C-alpha positions in Angstrom: 0.0 0.0 0.0 1.2 3.5 -0.8 0.6 6.8 1.0 -1.0 8.3 -2.1 -3.7 5.6 -2.0 -4.8 6.4 1.5 -7.6 8.8 2.5 -8.6 10.4 5.7 -11.3 8.3 7.5 -10.3 5.1 5.8 -9.8 1.8 7.7 -7.0 -0.5 6.6 -5.6 -3.6 8.3 -2.2 -4.5 9.7 -1.2 -8.2 10.0 1.3 -9.0 12.8 3.0 -12.3 13.6 3.1 -12.9 17.4 4.1 -15.5 19.9 1.2 -17.3 21.5 1.1 -18.0 25.2 0.7 -21.7 24.6 4.0 -23.0 26.0 3.1 -26.3 27.7 2.0 -28.0 24.5 5.5 -28.1 22.9 8.5 -30.2 24.0 11.0 -27.5 23.2 9.1 -24.8 25.2 9.3 -22.4 22.3 6.2 -20.3 21.9 4.0 -21.2 19.0 3.4 -18.5 16.3 0.0 -16.9 15.6 -1.1 -13.8 13.7 -3.2 -10.8 14.7 -5.2 -8.7 12.2 -5.5 -5.2 13.6 -7.5 -2.2 12.3 -5.7 1.0 11.4 -7.8 4.2 11.3 -6.3 6.9 9.1 -6.6 10.4 10.6 -4.3 12.5 8.4 -2.4 11.9 5.1 0.6 14.1 4.2 1.9 13.0 0.8 4.5 15.8 0.5 6.3 14.9 3.7 5.7 11.1 3.3 3.8 10.2 6.5 0.3 9.2 7.8 -1.2 10.0 11.2 -3.2 6.9 12.2 -4.7 5.2 15.2 -3.4 1.6 15.5 -4.8 -1.2 17.6 -6.8 1.2 19.8 -3.8 3.3 20.8 -3.5 7.1 20.4 -2.6 8.3 16.9 1.0 8.4 15.8 3.1 9.0 12.7 3.7 6.1 10.2 6.2 6.3 7.4 6.3 4.4 4.0 8.1 1.3 5.4 5.3 0.3 7.8 2.5 1.5 5.5 3.7 -0.9 2.8 2.6 -3.9 4.9 -1.0 -2.7 5.5 -3.9 -4.4 3.6 -6.8 -2.5 2.1 -9.3 -5.3 2.8 -9.4 -7.5 6.0 -7.5 -10.7 5.3 -9.3 -14.0 5.8 -8.0 -16.0 8.7 -8.4 -19.7 9.9 -8.6 -20.7 13.5 -6.4 -23.6 14.5 -5.9 -25.7 17.6 -5.1 -24.1 21.0 -6.4 -20.7 19.9 -3.8 -20.2 17.1 -4.7 -18.2 14.0 -3.2 -18.3 10.5 -3.9 -16.6 7.2 -6.1 -18.6 4.8 -4.5 -20.2 1.7 -5.5 -19.3 -1.8 -7.6 -22.5 -2.1 -9.4 -21.7 1.1 -10.2 -18.1 0.0 -11.5 -19.4 -3.4 -13.7 -22.0 -1.7 -15.2 -19.3 0.6 -16.1 -17.1 -2.4 -18.1 -19.9 -4.1 
């Protein structure tokens, strides 16, 4: 996503990889990976200076530059719930099957 494609009042989505808190289920005691899809509310767009003021994950608004904006998604990504409360992104086949 590019700064010039964003508008004030628009909602986009950030996808973050996180460690889950499920530790007792693995022998190596390494945390299992999960994802979080978080809404980003655009408050101000400044194309000339190359930044966006946005509220992210319910926090107060802050400045985002081109590097972090590039990872945002215009539409909410489809996710799949797995065992132990883990979440992953849907594969292309799963997205196509859901559209039919």
